[in-house]
N, CA and C atoms as an extended XYZ file, in Angstrom:
594
Properties=species:S:1:pos:R:3:atomname:S:1:resname:S:1:resid:I:1 pbc="F F F"
N        12.258      -13.752       14.200 N   UNK     1
C        12.548      -13.569       12.783 CA  UNK     1
C        12.020      -12.209       12.303 C   UNK     1
N        12.850      -11.468       11.617 N   UNK     2
C        12.427      -10.158       11.091 CA  UNK     2
C        11.340      -10.350       10.035 C   UNK     2
N        10.310       -9.513       10.129 N   UNK     3
C         9.164       -9.606        9.214 CA  UNK     3
C         8.793       -8.231        8.704 C   UNK     3
N         8.474       -8.147        7.415 N   UNK     4
C         7.994       -6.903        6.816 CA  UNK     4
C         6.549       -7.084        6.368 C   UNK     4
N         5.699       -6.131        6.748 N   UNK     5
C         4.332       -6.082        6.214 CA  UNK     5
C         4.270       -4.840        5.322 C   UNK     5
N         4.180       -5.081        4.032 N   UNK     6
C         4.280       -4.007        3.044 CA  UNK     6
C         2.912       -3.456        2.648 C   UNK     6
N         2.852       -2.138        2.495 N   UNK     7
C         1.766       -1.510        1.757 CA  UNK     7
C         2.095       -1.738        0.266 C   UNK     7
N         1.122       -1.542       -0.612 N   UNK     8
C         1.368       -1.812       -2.031 CA  UNK     8
C         1.500       -0.533       -2.857 C   UNK     8
N         0.412        0.235       -2.975 N   UNK     9
C         0.427        1.439       -3.820 CA  UNK     9
C         1.330        2.522       -3.244 C   UNK     9
N         2.257        2.998       -4.064 N   UNK    10
C         3.154        4.063       -3.617 CA  UNK    10
C         4.290        3.564       -2.750 C   UNK    10
N         4.291        2.257       -2.455 N   UNK    11
C         5.358        1.667       -1.629 CA  UNK    11
C         6.132        0.646       -2.456 C   UNK    11
N         5.462       -0.419       -2.873 N   UNK    12
C         6.106       -1.421       -3.740 CA  UNK    12
C         5.830       -1.174       -5.217 C   UNK    12
N         4.643       -0.629       -5.511 N   UNK    13
C         4.316       -0.356       -6.910 CA  UNK    13
C         4.025        1.120       -7.134 C   UNK    13
N         4.442        1.589       -8.296 N   UNK    14
C         4.315        2.992       -8.665 CA  UNK    14
C         2.996        3.163       -9.416 C   UNK    14
N         1.931        3.482       -8.666 N   UNK    15
C         0.588        3.432       -9.260 CA  UNK    15
C        -0.191        4.743       -9.168 C   UNK    15
N         0.389        5.778       -8.550 N   UNK    16
C        -0.392        7.010       -8.355 CA  UNK    16
C        -0.762        7.703       -9.665 C   UNK    16
N         0.125        7.664      -10.658 N   UNK    17
C        -0.217        8.287      -11.951 CA  UNK    17
C        -1.417        7.595      -12.585 C   UNK    17
N        -1.460        6.264      -12.466 N   UNK    18
C        -2.592        5.493      -13.001 CA  UNK    18
C        -3.868        5.843      -12.221 C   UNK    18
N        -3.746        5.934      -10.897 N   UNK    19
C        -4.901        6.336      -10.068 CA  UNK    19
C        -5.464        7.672      -10.538 C   UNK    19
N        -4.556        8.634      -10.740 N   UNK    20
C        -4.991        9.983      -11.106 CA  UNK    20
C        -5.634        9.999      -12.488 C   UNK    20
N        -5.068        9.228      -13.392 N   UNK    21
C        -5.640        9.119      -14.739 CA  UNK    21
C        -7.046        8.501      -14.668 C   UNK    21
N        -7.162        7.413      -13.904 N   UNK    22
C        -8.456        6.724      -13.762 CA  UNK    22
C        -9.480        7.612      -13.055 C   UNK    22
N        -9.034        8.328      -12.025 N   UNK    23
C        -9.937        9.227      -11.303 CA  UNK    23
C       -10.418       10.373      -12.184 C   UNK    23
N        -9.505       10.924      -13.002 N   UNK    24
C        -9.908       12.037      -13.878 CA  UNK    24
C       -10.964       11.562      -14.868 C   UNK    24
N       -10.844       10.318      -15.359 N   UNK    25
C       -11.846        9.754      -16.267 CA  UNK    25
C       -13.188        9.563      -15.543 C   UNK    25
N       -13.127        9.014      -14.328 N   UNK    26
C       -14.361        8.787      -13.565 CA  UNK    26
C       -15.054       10.107      -13.216 C   UNK    26
N       -14.264       11.099      -12.817 N   UNK    27
C       -14.854       12.398      -12.488 CA  UNK    27
C       -15.513       13.005      -13.727 C   UNK    27
N       -14.863       12.850      -14.886 N   UNK    28
C       -15.444       13.361      -16.137 CA  UNK    28
C       -16.745       12.619      -16.457 C   UNK    28
N       -16.731       11.288      -16.258 N   UNK    29
C       -17.935       10.479      -16.529 CA  UNK    29
C       -19.119       10.921      -15.669 C   UNK    29
N       -18.820       11.380      -14.449 N   UNK    30
C       -19.891       11.801      -13.539 CA  UNK    30
C       -20.023       13.333      -13.484 C   UNK    30
N       -19.335       14.009      -14.440 N   UNK    31
C       -19.403       15.479      -14.561 CA  UNK    31
C       -19.024       16.192      -13.253 C   UNK    31
N       -17.939       15.716      -12.651 N   UNK    32
C       -17.442       16.317      -11.406 CA  UNK    32
C       -16.164       17.099      -11.710 C   UNK    32
N       -15.931       18.220      -11.017 N   UNK    33
C       -14.687       18.971      -11.248 CA  UNK    33
C       -13.480       18.174      -10.744 C   UNK    33
N       -12.356       18.315      -11.452 N   UNK    34
C       -11.167       17.513      -11.101 CA  UNK    34
C        -9.923       18.391      -11.160 C   UNK    34
N        -9.227       18.499      -10.028 N   UNK    35
C        -7.938       19.198      -10.005 CA  UNK    35
C        -6.878       18.186       -9.572 C   UNK    35
N        -5.980       17.881      -10.477 N   UNK    36
C        -5.017       16.791      -10.272 CA  UNK    36
C        -4.229       16.919       -8.965 C   UNK    36
N        -3.673       18.115       -8.709 N   UNK    37
C        -2.836       18.287       -7.514 CA  UNK    37
C        -3.646       18.137       -6.231 C   UNK    37
N        -4.840       18.736       -6.216 N   UNK    38
C        -5.703       18.642       -5.028 CA  UNK    38
C        -6.084       17.192       -4.763 C   UNK    38
N        -6.436       16.486       -5.834 N   UNK    39
C        -6.833       15.075       -5.709 CA  UNK    39
C        -5.647       14.234       -5.237 C   UNK    39
N        -4.469       14.480       -5.817 N   UNK    40
C        -3.263       13.738       -5.405 CA  UNK    40
C        -2.996       13.949       -3.910 C   UNK    40
N        -3.022       15.213       -3.475 N   UNK    41
C        -2.769       15.511       -2.057 CA  UNK    41
C        -3.787       14.809       -1.160 C   UNK    41
N        -5.032       14.796       -1.601 N   UNK    42
C        -6.093       14.190       -0.791 CA  UNK    42
C        -5.904       12.675       -0.673 C   UNK    42
N        -5.633       11.998       -1.807 N   UNK    43
C        -5.529       10.526       -1.730 CA  UNK    43
C        -4.257       10.085       -1.003 C   UNK    43
N        -3.206       10.929       -1.023 N   UNK    44
C        -1.998       10.620       -0.248 CA  UNK    44
C        -2.285       10.758        1.248 C   UNK    44
N        -3.058       11.775        1.591 N   UNK    45
C        -3.372       12.054        3.000 CA  UNK    45
C        -4.445       11.099        3.519 C   UNK    45
N        -5.448       10.831        2.696 N   UNK    46
C        -6.581        9.996        3.119 CA  UNK    46
C        -6.579        8.694        2.310 C   UNK    46
N        -7.465        8.586        1.334 N   UNK    47
C        -7.501        7.404        0.461 CA  UNK    47
C        -8.423        7.691       -0.714 C   UNK    47
N        -8.342        6.843       -1.729 N   UNK    48
C        -9.235        6.979       -2.889 CA  UNK    48
C       -10.682        6.816       -2.433 C   UNK    48
N       -10.934        5.822       -1.579 N   UNK    49
C       -12.299        5.593       -1.097 CA  UNK    49
C       -12.880        6.835       -0.415 C   UNK    49
N       -12.069        7.458        0.453 N   UNK    50
C       -12.535        8.668        1.151 CA  UNK    50
C       -12.892        9.761        0.149 C   UNK    50
N       -12.067        9.877       -0.893 N   UNK    51
C       -12.330       10.875       -1.932 CA  UNK    51
C       -13.658       10.588       -2.632 C   UNK    51
N       -13.862        9.331       -3.008 N   UNK    52
C       -15.077        8.965       -3.741 CA  UNK    52
C       -16.328        9.105       -2.859 C   UNK    52
N       -16.166        8.813       -1.581 N   UNK    53
C       -17.303        8.939       -0.650 CA  UNK    53
C       -17.770       10.385       -0.506 C   UNK    53
N       -16.851       11.330       -0.741 N   UNK    54
C       -17.182       12.750       -0.568 CA  UNK    54
C       -17.900       13.346       -1.784 C   UNK    54
N       -17.982       12.597       -2.877 N   UNK    55
C       -18.582       13.144       -4.097 CA  UNK    55
C       -20.113       13.063       -4.046 C   UNK    55
N       -20.742       13.987       -4.777 N   UNK    56
C       -22.213       14.088       -4.743 CA  UNK    56
C       -22.867       13.119       -5.739 C   UNK    56
N       -22.326       11.903       -5.778 N   UNK    57
C       -22.887       10.854       -6.648 CA  UNK    57
C       -22.865        9.537       -5.873 C   UNK    57
N       -23.485        8.513       -6.419 N   UNK    58
C       -23.505        7.211       -5.743 CA  UNK    58
C       -22.080        6.667       -5.586 C   UNK    58
N       -21.691        6.382       -4.344 N   UNK    59
C       -20.345        5.850       -4.079 CA  UNK    59
C       -20.129        4.544       -4.846 C   UNK    59
N       -21.122        3.645       -4.814 N   UNK    60
C       -20.985        2.339       -5.479 CA  UNK    60
C       -20.717        2.507       -6.972 C   UNK    60
N       -21.447        3.440       -7.588 N   UNK    61
C       -21.301        3.621       -9.048 CA  UNK    61
C       -19.954        4.213       -9.439 C   UNK    61
N       -19.550        5.258       -8.705 N   UNK    62
C       -18.272        5.896       -9.070 CA  UNK    62
C       -17.099        4.988       -8.697 C   UNK    62
N       -17.244        4.220       -7.614 N   UNK    63
C       -16.186        3.276       -7.211 CA  UNK    63
C       -16.019        2.191       -8.276 C   UNK    63
N       -17.133        1.680       -8.781 N   UNK    64
C       -17.072        0.658       -9.827 CA  UNK    64
C       -16.435        1.219      -11.097 C   UNK    64
N       -16.805        2.442      -11.440 N   UNK    65
C       -16.247        3.103      -12.622 CA  UNK    65
C       -14.735        3.284      -12.463 C   UNK    65
N       -14.316        3.766      -11.285 N   UNK    66
C       -12.889        3.963      -11.017 CA  UNK    66
C       -12.131        2.631      -11.070 C   UNK    66
N       -12.701        1.596      -10.454 N   UNK    67
C       -12.041        0.272      -10.441 CA  UNK    67
C       -11.844       -0.240      -11.870 C   UNK    67
N       -12.874       -0.106      -12.690 N   UNK    68
C       -12.766       -0.536      -14.094 CA  UNK    68
C       -11.706        0.273      -14.846 C   UNK    68
N       -11.717        1.586      -14.618 N   UNK    69
C       -10.730        2.454      -15.286 CA  UNK    69
C        -9.310        2.106      -14.870 C   UNK    69
N        -9.106        1.894      -13.561 N   UNK    70
C        -7.732        1.653      -13.099 CA  UNK    70
C        -7.235        0.256      -13.471 C   UNK    70
N        -8.101       -0.768      -13.374 N   UNK    71
C        -7.631       -2.125      -13.730 CA  UNK    71
C        -7.335       -2.233      -15.230 C   UNK    71
N        -8.007       -1.414      -16.039 N   UNK    72
C        -7.724       -1.458      -17.489 CA  UNK    72
C        -6.346       -0.869      -17.804 C   UNK    72
N        -5.734       -0.227      -16.814 N   UNK    73
C        -4.410        0.387      -17.012 CA  UNK    73
C        -3.311       -0.385      -16.266 C   UNK    73
N        -3.594       -1.619      -15.890 N   UNK    74
C        -2.598       -2.419      -15.151 CA  UNK    74
C        -1.232       -2.438      -15.839 C   UNK    74
N        -1.241       -2.465      -17.166 N   UNK    75
C         0.029       -2.569      -17.903 CA  UNK    75
C         0.903       -1.322      -17.739 C   UNK    75
N         0.316       -0.226      -17.225 N   UNK    76
C         1.102        1.009      -17.029 CA  UNK    76
C         1.771        1.037      -15.656 C   UNK    76
N         1.408        0.101      -14.785 N   UNK    77
C         1.953        0.102      -13.417 CA  UNK    77
C         3.303       -0.603      -13.382 C   UNK    77
N         4.261        0.053      -12.740 N   UNK    78
C         5.626       -0.479      -12.643 CA  UNK    78
C         5.980       -0.674      -11.162 C   UNK    78
N         7.023       -1.459      -10.943 N   UNK    79
C         7.563       -1.581       -9.585 CA  UNK    79
C         8.229       -0.268       -9.189 C   UNK    79
N         8.197        0.056       -7.908 N   UNK    80
C         8.957        1.206       -7.417 CA  UNK    80
C        10.448        0.902       -7.600 C   UNK    80
N        11.219        1.947       -7.803 N   UNK    81
C        12.669        1.792       -7.962 CA  UNK    81
C        13.228        1.105       -6.715 C   UNK    81
N        14.005        0.033       -6.935 N   UNK    82
C        14.638       -0.679       -5.817 CA  UNK    82
C        13.802       -1.794       -5.215 C   UNK    82
N        12.532       -1.944       -5.657 N   UNK    83
C        11.645       -2.955       -5.040 CA  UNK    83
C        12.214       -4.364       -5.179 C   UNK    83
N        12.619       -4.727       -6.397 N   UNK    84
C        13.119       -6.089       -6.652 CA  UNK    84
C        14.404       -6.329       -5.852 C   UNK    84
N        15.251       -5.316       -5.823 N   UNK    85
C        16.533       -5.430       -5.103 CA  UNK    85
C        16.290       -5.696       -3.607 C   UNK    85
N        15.344       -4.959       -3.014 N   UNK    86
C        15.057       -5.131       -1.588 CA  UNK    86
C        14.410       -6.487       -1.327 C   UNK    86
N        13.492       -6.903       -2.199 N   UNK    87
C        12.844       -8.212       -2.010 CA  UNK    87
C        13.856       -9.352       -2.146 C   UNK    87
N        14.791       -9.237       -3.090 N   UNK    88
C        15.860      -10.248       -3.215 CA  UNK    88
C        16.706      -10.287       -1.947 C   UNK    88
N        17.009       -9.101       -1.416 N   UNK    89
C        17.801       -9.000       -0.181 CA  UNK    89
C        17.046       -9.649        0.990 C   UNK    89
N        15.712       -9.457        1.068 N   UNK    90
C        14.949      -10.062        2.178 CA  UNK    90
C        15.044      -11.584        2.119 C   UNK    90
N        15.035      -12.131        0.921 N   UNK    91
C        15.150      -13.603        0.791 CA  UNK    91
C        16.513      -14.069        1.293 C   UNK    91
N        17.532      -13.342        0.904 N   UNK    92
C        18.899      -13.686        1.315 CA  UNK    92
C        19.042      -13.607        2.840 C   UNK    92
N        18.371      -12.618        3.445 N   UNK    93
C        18.472      -12.382        4.894 CA  UNK    93
C        17.424      -13.160        5.693 C   UNK    93
N        16.627      -13.977        4.998 N   UNK    94
C        15.592      -14.776        5.668 CA  UNK    94
C        14.545      -13.902        6.382 C   UNK    94
N        14.160      -12.821        5.721 N   UNK    95
C        13.117      -11.917        6.238 CA  UNK    95
C        11.792      -12.318        5.588 C   UNK    95
N        10.742      -12.476        6.415 N   UNK    96
C         9.423      -12.839        5.879 CA  UNK    96
C         8.721      -11.592        5.342 C   UNK    96
N         7.983      -11.750        4.248 N   UNK    97
C         7.240      -10.635        3.661 CA  UNK    97
C         5.745      -10.935        3.568 C   UNK    97
N         4.946       -9.924        3.935 N   UNK    98
C         3.490       -9.955        3.753 CA  UNK    98
C         3.080       -8.656        3.075 C   UNK    98
N         1.886       -8.626        2.521 N   UNK    99
C         1.330       -7.376        2.000 CA  UNK    99
C        -0.009       -7.135        2.680 C   UNK    99
N        -0.242       -5.874        3.043 N   UNK   100
C        -1.561       -5.458        3.509 CA  UNK   100
C        -1.937       -4.210        2.710 C   UNK   100
N        -2.905       -4.365        1.816 N   UNK   101
C        -3.311       -3.272        0.931 CA  UNK   101
C        -4.826       -3.084        0.954 C   UNK   101
N        -5.254       -1.857        0.683 N   UNK   102
C        -6.690       -1.589        0.534 CA  UNK   102
C        -7.184       -1.964       -0.865 C   UNK   102
N        -6.269       -2.369       -1.736 N   UNK   103
C        -6.658       -2.828       -3.073 CA  UNK   103
C        -7.503       -4.094       -2.963 C   UNK   103
N        -8.269       -4.385       -4.010 N   UNK   104
C        -9.043       -5.624       -4.053 CA  UNK   104
C        -8.266       -6.727       -4.747 C   UNK   104
N        -8.999       -7.622       -5.438 N   UNK   105
C        -8.315       -8.780       -6.038 CA  UNK   105
C        -7.356       -8.405       -7.173 C   UNK   105
N        -7.465       -7.186       -7.684 N   UNK   106
C        -6.516       -6.715       -8.699 CA  UNK   106
C        -5.074       -6.745       -8.175 C   UNK   106
N        -4.912       -6.685       -6.853 N   UNK   107
C        -3.564       -6.748       -6.259 CA  UNK   107
C        -2.845       -8.025       -6.697 C   UNK   107
N        -3.564       -9.147       -6.726 N   UNK   108
C        -2.948      -10.432       -7.092 CA  UNK   108
C        -2.520      -10.431       -8.557 C   UNK   108
N        -3.359       -9.826       -9.422 N   UNK   109
C        -3.004       -9.733      -10.851 CA  UNK   109
C        -1.732       -8.913      -11.032 C   UNK   109
N        -1.643       -7.809      -10.298 N   UNK   110
C        -0.475       -6.933      -10.430 CA  UNK   110
C         0.800       -7.606       -9.917 C   UNK   110
N         0.702       -8.296       -8.789 N   UNK   111
C         1.889       -8.977       -8.244 CA  UNK   111
C         2.398      -10.032       -9.221 C   UNK   111
N         1.454      -10.710       -9.855 N   UNK   112
C         1.814      -11.736      -10.838 CA  UNK   112
C         2.443      -11.081      -12.071 C   UNK   112
N         1.784      -10.040      -12.556 N   UNK   113
C         2.261       -9.320      -13.743 CA  UNK   113
C         3.670       -8.769      -13.532 C   UNK   113
N         3.936       -8.285      -12.314 N   UNK   114
C         5.233       -7.670      -12.012 CA  UNK   114
C         6.267       -8.697      -11.529 C   UNK   114
N         5.839       -9.953      -11.449 N   UNK   115
C         6.781      -11.043      -11.142 CA  UNK   115
C         7.261      -11.101       -9.705 C   UNK   115
N         6.428      -10.642       -8.759 N   UNK   116
C         6.901      -10.648       -7.358 CA  UNK   116
C         5.982      -11.426       -6.398 C   UNK   116
N         4.994      -12.134       -6.934 N   UNK   117
C         4.065      -12.898       -6.066 CA  UNK   117
C         4.781      -13.827       -5.097 C   UNK   117
N         5.838      -14.472       -5.571 N   UNK   118
C         6.478      -15.538       -4.792 CA  UNK   118
C         7.196      -15.029       -3.534 C   UNK   118
N         7.380      -13.726       -3.412 N   UNK   119
C         8.090      -13.191       -2.241 CA  UNK   119
C         7.213      -13.115       -0.990 C   UNK   119
N         5.889      -13.278       -1.158 N   UNK   120
C         4.971      -12.986       -0.049 CA  UNK   120
C         4.264      -14.229        0.467 C   UNK   120
N         4.282      -14.372        1.797 N   UNK   121
C         3.615      -15.509        2.433 CA  UNK   121
C         2.098      -15.367        2.354 C   UNK   121
N         1.617      -14.135        2.503 N   UNK   122
C         0.174      -13.892        2.394 CA  UNK   122
C        -0.042      -12.438        1.972 C   UNK   122
N        -1.085      -12.231        1.183 N   UNK   123
C        -1.467      -10.888        0.738 CA  UNK   123
C        -2.876      -10.619        1.269 C   UNK   123
N        -2.994       -9.613        2.137 N   UNK   124
C        -4.294       -9.232        2.690 CA  UNK   124
C        -4.815       -8.039        1.883 C   UNK   124
N        -6.024       -8.186        1.322 N   UNK   125
C        -6.624       -7.129        0.500 CA  UNK   125
C        -7.973       -6.718        1.081 C   UNK   125
N        -8.651       -5.814        0.404 N   UNK   126
C        -9.984       -5.393        0.859 CA  UNK   126
C       -10.975       -6.555        0.823 C   UNK   126
N       -10.639       -7.604        0.035 N   UNK   127
C       -11.501       -8.789       -0.047 CA  UNK   127
C       -11.602       -9.518        1.304 C   UNK   127
N       -10.586       -9.317        2.167 N   UNK   128
C       -10.615       -9.945        3.495 CA  UNK   128
C       -11.629       -9.288        4.441 C   UNK   128
N       -12.110       -8.101        4.034 N   UNK   129
C       -13.134       -7.384        4.808 CA  UNK   129
C       -12.707       -6.965        6.217 C   UNK   129
N       -11.416       -6.706        6.395 N   UNK   130
C       -10.986       -6.133        7.669 CA  UNK   130
C       -11.288       -4.640        7.654 C   UNK   130
N       -11.354       -4.042        8.840 N   UNK   131
C       -11.490       -2.581        8.919 CA  UNK   131
C       -10.253       -1.961        8.281 C   UNK   131
N       -10.447       -0.817        7.644 N   UNK   132
C        -9.348       -0.193        6.899 CA  UNK   132
C        -8.303        0.438        7.825 C   UNK   132
N        -7.093        0.611        7.294 N   UNK   133
C        -6.062        1.338        8.027 CA  UNK   133
C        -6.613        2.717        8.400 C   UNK   133
N        -6.237        3.270        9.534 N   UNK   134
C        -5.207        2.808       10.480 CA  UNK   134
C        -5.700        1.805       11.531 C   UNK   134
N        -6.914        1.251       11.359 N   UNK   135
C        -7.378        0.215       12.279 CA  UNK   135
C        -6.383       -0.963       12.231 C   UNK   135
N        -5.984       -1.508       13.376 N   UNK   136
C        -4.956       -2.557       13.392 CA  UNK   136
C        -5.468       -3.968       13.087 C   UNK   136
N        -6.756       -4.110       12.791 N   UNK   137
C        -7.368       -5.441       12.681 CA  UNK   137
C        -6.616       -6.389       11.733 C   UNK   137
N        -6.293       -5.931       10.535 N   UNK   138
C        -5.632       -6.809        9.543 CA  UNK   138
C        -4.217       -7.182        9.985 C   UNK   138
N        -3.498       -6.206       10.523 N   UNK   139
C        -2.133       -6.485       10.999 CA  UNK   139
C        -2.182       -7.456       12.177 C   UNK   139
N        -3.127       -7.234       13.091 N   UNK   140
C        -3.255       -8.143       14.240 CA  UNK   140
C        -3.564       -9.570       13.788 C   UNK   140
N        -4.352       -9.688       12.712 N   UNK   141
C        -4.664      -11.009       12.149 CA  UNK   141
C        -3.373      -11.705       11.695 C   UNK   141
N        -2.503      -10.970       10.984 N   UNK   142
C        -1.238      -11.561       10.505 CA  UNK   142
C        -0.323      -11.914       11.675 C   UNK   142
N        -0.246      -11.017       12.660 N   UNK   143
C         0.608      -11.244       13.840 CA  UNK   143
C         0.188      -12.528       14.544 C   UNK   143
N        -1.137      -12.690       14.727 N   UNK   144
C        -1.654      -13.860       15.438 CA  UNK   144
C        -1.484      -15.139       14.607 C   UNK   144
N        -1.872      -15.073       13.340 N   UNK   145
C        -1.840      -16.268       12.481 CA  UNK   145
C        -0.424      -16.825       12.318 C   UNK   145
N         0.555      -15.922       12.152 N   UNK   146
C         1.922      -16.368       11.884 CA  UNK   146
C         2.823      -16.255       13.115 C   UNK   146
N         2.203      -15.940       14.272 N   UNK   147
C         2.956      -15.858       15.520 CA  UNK   147
C         4.153      -14.904       15.384 C   UNK   147
N         3.893      -13.724       14.808 N   UNK   148
C         4.963      -12.757       14.570 CA  UNK   148
C         5.334      -12.042       15.865 C   UNK   148
N         6.615      -11.757       16.024 N   UNK   149
C         7.068      -10.984       17.183 CA  UNK   149
C         6.944       -9.499       16.818 C   UNK   149
N         6.142       -8.767       17.585 N   UNK   150
C         5.888       -7.363       17.221 CA  UNK   150
C         7.169       -6.511       17.239 C   UNK   150
N         8.140       -6.882       18.093 N   UNK   151
C         9.372       -6.082       18.128 CA  UNK   151
C        10.329       -6.424       16.985 C   UNK   151
N         9.963       -7.407       16.163 N   UNK   152
C        10.791       -7.759       14.998 CA  UNK   152
C        10.012       -7.584       13.694 C   UNK   152
N         8.815       -6.966       13.798 N   UNK   153
C         7.950       -6.825       12.628 CA  UNK   153
C         7.772       -5.343       12.302 C   UNK   153
N         7.909       -5.017       11.012 N   UNK   154
C         7.866       -3.625       10.566 CA  UNK   154
C         6.807       -3.454        9.486 C   UNK   154
N         6.022       -2.396        9.628 N   UNK   155
C         5.035       -2.049        8.615 CA  UNK   155
C         5.666       -0.995        7.708 C   UNK   155
N         5.701       -1.262        6.407 N   UNK   156
C         6.390       -0.367        5.469 CA  UNK   156
C         5.352        0.289        4.559 C   UNK   156
N         5.340        1.622        4.540 N   UNK   157
C         4.338        2.311        3.739 CA  UNK   157
C         4.777        3.687        3.279 C   UNK   157
N         3.799        4.445        2.742 N   UNK   158
C         4.118        5.768        2.203 CA  UNK   158
C         3.166        6.852        2.711 C   UNK   158
N         2.268        6.475        3.632 N   UNK   159
C         1.280        7.458        4.083 CA  UNK   159
C         1.176        7.466        5.599 C   UNK   159
N         0.577        8.540        6.096 N   UNK   160
C         0.401        8.703        7.545 CA  UNK   160
C        -0.400        7.538        8.132 C   UNK   160
N        -1.406        7.070        7.382 N   UNK   161
C        -2.231        5.994        7.944 CA  UNK   161
C        -1.460        4.672        8.067 C   UNK   161
N        -0.377        4.503        7.266 N   UNK   162
C         0.487        3.322        7.436 CA  UNK   162
C         1.264        3.421        8.750 C   UNK   162
N         1.740        4.631        9.049 N   UNK   163
C         2.461        4.851       10.321 CA  UNK   163
C         1.512        4.608       11.493 C   UNK   163
N         0.288        5.133       11.371 N   UNK   164
C        -0.695        4.975       12.453 CA  UNK   164
C        -1.095        3.510       12.623 C   UNK   164
N        -1.239        2.786       11.514 N   UNK   165
C        -1.589        1.354       11.586 CA  UNK   165
C        -0.487        0.577       12.308 C   UNK   165
N         0.776        0.900       12.008 N   UNK   166
C         1.910        0.246       12.685 CA  UNK   166
C         1.867        0.555       14.182 C   UNK   166
N         1.695        1.827       14.492 N   UNK   167
C         1.661        2.286       15.888 CA  UNK   167
C         0.515        1.599       16.651 C   UNK   167
N        -0.655        1.509       16.011 N   UNK   168
C        -1.831        0.896       16.654 CA  UNK   168
C        -1.673       -0.607       16.866 C   UNK   168
N        -0.734       -1.215       16.125 N   UNK   169
C        -0.499       -2.660       16.256 CA  UNK   169
C         0.744       -2.970       17.083 C   UNK   169
N         1.441       -1.926       17.503 N   UNK   170
C         2.670       -2.134       18.282 CA  UNK   170
C         3.850       -2.577       17.445 C   UNK   170
N         3.816       -2.266       16.124 N   UNK   171
C         4.925       -2.640       15.237 CA  UNK   171
C         5.848       -1.456       15.002 C   UNK   171
N         7.039       -1.761       14.507 N   UNK   172
C         7.917       -0.707       14.016 CA  UNK   172
C         7.369       -0.191       12.695 C   UNK   172
N         7.719        1.050       12.352 N   UNK   173
C         7.258        1.640       11.102 CA  UNK   173
C         8.432        2.143       10.279 C   UNK   173
N         8.380        1.852        8.979 N   UNK   174
C         9.347        2.397        8.015 CA  UNK   174
C         8.494        3.067        6.952 C   UNK   174
N         8.783        4.348        6.664 N   UNK   175
C         7.855        5.085        5.810 CA  UNK   175
C         8.578        6.145        4.985 C   UNK   175
N         7.989        6.475        3.832 N   UNK   176
C         8.533        7.544        2.991 CA  UNK   176
C         8.276        8.927        3.606 C   UNK   176
N         7.396        9.003        4.612 N   UNK   177
C         7.129       10.273        5.287 CA  UNK   177
C         8.038       10.426        6.500 C   UNK   177
N         8.303       11.665        6.838 N   UNK   178
C         9.065       11.949        8.050 CA  UNK   178
C         8.104       11.977        9.243 C   UNK   178
N         8.412       11.220       10.290 N   UNK   179
C         7.543       11.175       11.467 CA  UNK   179
C         8.341       10.727       12.682 C   UNK   179
N         7.939       11.240       13.838 N   UNK   180
C         8.600       10.841       15.092 CA  UNK   180
C         8.380        9.362       15.378 C   UNK   180
N         7.269        8.793       14.840 N   UNK   181
C         6.930        7.388       15.120 CA  UNK   181
C         7.412        6.414       14.049 C   UNK   181
N         8.324        6.854       13.171 N   UNK   182
C         8.688        6.003       12.044 CA  UNK   182
C        10.112        6.277       11.592 C   UNK   182
N        10.741        5.273       10.963 N   UNK   183
C        12.049        5.493       10.342 CA  UNK   183
C        11.797        5.929        8.902 C   UNK   183
N        12.347        7.079        8.545 N   UNK   184
C        12.084        7.627        7.216 CA  UNK   184
C        13.034        7.042        6.179 C   UNK   184
N        12.487        6.736        5.006 N   UNK   185
C        13.312        6.339        3.866 CA  UNK   185
C        13.020        7.289        2.707 C   UNK   185
N        14.024        7.518        1.884 N   UNK   186
C        13.845        8.333        0.672 CA  UNK   186
C        13.633        7.418       -0.533 C   UNK   186
N        14.245        6.231       -0.448 N   UNK   187
C        14.086        5.222       -1.503 CA  UNK   187
C        14.085        3.850       -0.838 C   UNK   187
N        13.536        2.852       -1.544 N   UNK   188
C        13.366        1.529       -0.916 CA  UNK   188
C        14.680        0.902       -0.468 C   UNK   188
N        15.748        1.134       -1.226 N   UNK   189
C        17.026        0.490       -0.848 CA  UNK   189
C        17.584        1.036        0.468 C   UNK   189
N        17.031        2.162        0.973 N   UNK   190
C        17.435        2.656        2.308 CA  UNK   190
C        17.105        1.632        3.390 C   UNK   190
N        16.110        0.773        3.125 N   UNK   191
C        15.720       -0.266        4.103 CA  UNK   191
C        16.905       -1.182        4.387 C   UNK   191
N        17.651       -1.514        3.348 N   UNK   192
C        18.821       -2.399        3.514 CA  UNK   192
C        19.818       -1.744        4.468 C   UNK   192
N        20.040       -0.445        4.293 N   UNK   193
C        20.999        0.284        5.145 CA  UNK   193
C        20.537        0.274        6.611 C   UNK   193
N        19.226        0.455        6.828 N   UNK   194
C        18.697        0.461        8.204 CA  UNK   194
C        19.048       -0.843        8.912 C   UNK   194
N        18.866       -1.968        8.211 N   UNK   195
C        19.076       -3.277        8.856 CA  UNK   195
C        20.532       -3.699        8.873 C   UNK   195
N        21.333       -3.147        7.983 N   UNK   196
C        22.769       -3.444        8.049 CA  UNK   196
C        23.417       -2.722        9.233 C   UNK   196
N        22.755       -1.623        9.671 N   UNK   197
C        23.265       -0.877       10.844 CA  UNK   197
C        22.913       -1.561       12.153 C   UNK   197
N        21.879       -2.423       12.133 N   UNK   198
C        21.386       -3.033       13.390 CA  UNK   198
C        22.392       -4.025       13.942 C   UNK   198
């Protein structure tokens, strides 16, 4: 059975503007310099956590500040264009969906708010305490628990570490980035075209 393991931020939900807004507030609160483009490039390449760990302040304090700032802006987060259409198509095609995100429990609030919770068999978040992407631990957990066939399972994301996580788990990769190890998409509905060609 075909299975999709989705990333959340920048893949299913359009949240980078909220991240940047929340980060700029946190950096101001801790009197740190903030350049929007540099920060955006860094979090796309690495992660918000990596960015916060590099700052000359307590990671726990700035992380808590950022989490509070970003969750207070949940109402500004929208679905990515085509997300609902692709999820409806997966139901019609009997494709199983999971989520693996570095987000915490706020992920569940957002899925509920955006009306898409019911599409997913399980949502793995940072609360599960698996090693972070590109470590394959969380994906391997889903593969084992649900007896997924790795040659029929695809990890869908928007960053290099999503491609690496798929590769490290022996899964196919579908990604917004161009890579030799992944099928590139420009928009989510391109996924439908990929599978209609199979």
